DRENDO-1510 file (C-alpha; in Angstrom, 1 decimal, always signed):
<recs>
REC; n; res; u; v; w
REC; 1; MET; +73.8; +54.9; +73.0 .
REC; 2; GLU; +76.2; +55.6; +75.8 .
REC; 3; LYS; +79.7; +56.6; +74.7 .
REC; 4; VAL; +83.1; +56.5; +76.4 .
REC; 5; ASN; +84.6; +60.0; +76.6 .
REC; 6; VAL; +88.3; +60.0; +75.8 .
REC; 7; LYS; +90.4; +63.1; +75.9 .
REC; 8; ILE; +94.0; +63.0; +74.9 .
REC; 9; CYS; +96.5; +65.7; +76.0 .
REC; 10; ILE; +98.4; +67.1; +73.0 .
REC; 11; GLY; +100.1; +69.9; +75.0 .
REC; 12; THR; +103.8; +70.2; +74.1 .
REC; 13; MET; +105.2; +67.9; +76.7 .
REC; 14; CYS; +102.6; +65.2; +76.2 .
REC; 15; TYR; +102.8; +65.5; +72.5 .
REC; 16; VAL; +106.5; +64.9; +72.3 .
REC; 17; MET; +106.3; +62.2; +75.0 .
REC; 18; GLY; +103.8; +60.1; +73.1 .
REC; 19; GLY; +100.6; +62.1; +72.8 .
REC; 20; ALA; +101.0; +62.3; +69.0 .
REC; 21; GLU; +101.2; +58.5; +68.9 .
REC; 22; LEU; +98.1; +58.2; +71.1 .
REC; 23; ARG; +96.2; +60.5; +68.7 .
REC; 24; ASP; +97.2; +58.3; +65.7 .
REC; 25; THR; +96.5; +55.1; +67.6 .
REC; 26; ILE; +93.0; +56.1; +68.6 .
REC; 27; GLU; +92.2; +57.4; +65.1 .
REC; 28; SER; +93.2; +54.1; +63.6 .
REC; 29; LEU; +91.0; +51.9; +65.9 .
REC; 30; PRO; +88.3; +49.8; +64.1 .
REC; 31; GLN; +85.0; +51.5; +63.4 .
REC; 32; ASN; +83.1; +49.1; +65.7 .
REC; 33; ILE; +85.1; +50.6; +68.6 .
REC; 34; LEU; +85.2; +54.2; +67.4 .
REC; 35; GLU; +81.4; +54.4; +67.2 .
REC; 36; HIS; +81.3; +54.0; +71.0 .
REC; 37; LEU; +83.8; +56.8; +71.7 .
REC; 38; ASN; +83.6; +60.6; +72.0 .
REC; 39; VAL; +87.3; +61.5; +71.3 .
REC; 40; SER; +88.6; +65.0; +72.0 .
REC; 41; TYR; +92.0; +66.6; +72.3 .
REC; 42; SER; +93.2; +69.1; +74.9 .
REC; 43; PRO; +96.2; +71.5; +74.8 .
REC; 44; CYS; +96.8; +70.5; +78.4 .
REC; 45; LEU; +95.0; +68.4; +81.0 .
REC; 46; GLY; +97.0; +70.2; +83.8 .
REC; 47; CYS; +98.7; +67.0; +85.0 .
REC; 48; GLY; +102.3; +67.6; +84.1 .
REC; 49; LYS; +103.3; +69.3; +87.3 .
REC; 50; GLY; +103.9; +66.3; +89.5 .
REC; 51; GLU; +105.5; +62.9; +89.8 .
REC; 52; GLN; +103.4; +61.3; +87.1 .
REC; 53; ALA; +104.8; +61.0; +83.6 .
REC; 54; PRO; +103.2; +62.1; +80.4 .
REC; 55; PRO; +101.4; +61.5; +78.2 .
REC; 56; PHE; +98.1; +61.9; +79.9 .
REC; 57; ILE; +94.6; +60.9; +78.9 .
REC; 58; GLU; +91.2; +61.4; +80.5 .
REC; 59; VAL; +88.6; +58.6; +80.2 .
REC; 60; ASN; +85.1; +59.4; +81.5 .
REC; 61; GLY; +86.7; +62.1; +83.8 .
REC; 62; LYS; +89.4; +59.8; +85.2 .
REC; 63; ARG; +93.0; +61.1; +84.4 .
REC; 64; ILE; +95.6; +58.5; +83.6 .
REC; 65; ALA; +99.3; +59.1; +83.3 .
REC; 66; GLY; +102.1; +57.4; +81.4 .
REC; 67; VAL; +99.8; +56.0; +78.7 .
REC; 68; SER; +101.4; +54.0; +75.9 .
REC; 69; LYS; +99.8; +52.9; +72.6 .
REC; 70; ASN; +99.1; +49.5; +74.0 .
REC; 71; SER; +97.7; +50.6; +77.3 .
REC; 72; LEU; +95.4; +53.1; +75.4 .
REC; 73; ILE; +94.0; +50.3; +73.3 .
REC; 74; GLN; +93.5; +48.1; +76.4 .
REC; 75; ILE; +91.8; +51.0; +78.4 .
REC; 76; VAL; +89.5; +51.9; +75.5 .
REC; 77; LYS; +88.5; +48.3; +74.8 .
REC; 78; GLU; +87.7; +47.7; +78.5 .
REC; 79; GLU; +85.6; +50.9; +78.8 .
REC; 80; VAL; +83.7; +50.1; +75.6 .
REC; 81; ARG; +82.9; +46.7; +76.9 .
REC; 82; ASN; +81.4; +48.4; +80.0 .
REC; 83; VAL; +79.0; +50.5; +77.9 .
REC; 84; ILE; +77.9; +47.8; +75.4 .
</recs>
């Protein structure tokens, strides 16, 4: 079964700017979604040195900035639909 790779930045800046909430959000997703995910955490995705705002995630190699709990859920559900 193909899985969606989700990496959440939990470096200091991302963590305090919402990365902790993203971690909690993804871990509380229903099992029928979680079974299609490979979730990992990174101390830094190397994105914080620019105009984009943290927190950052990486989904199947694509980096996304300024992610909220709601946008994380939307992104993950859309990616899971693409692999089912």
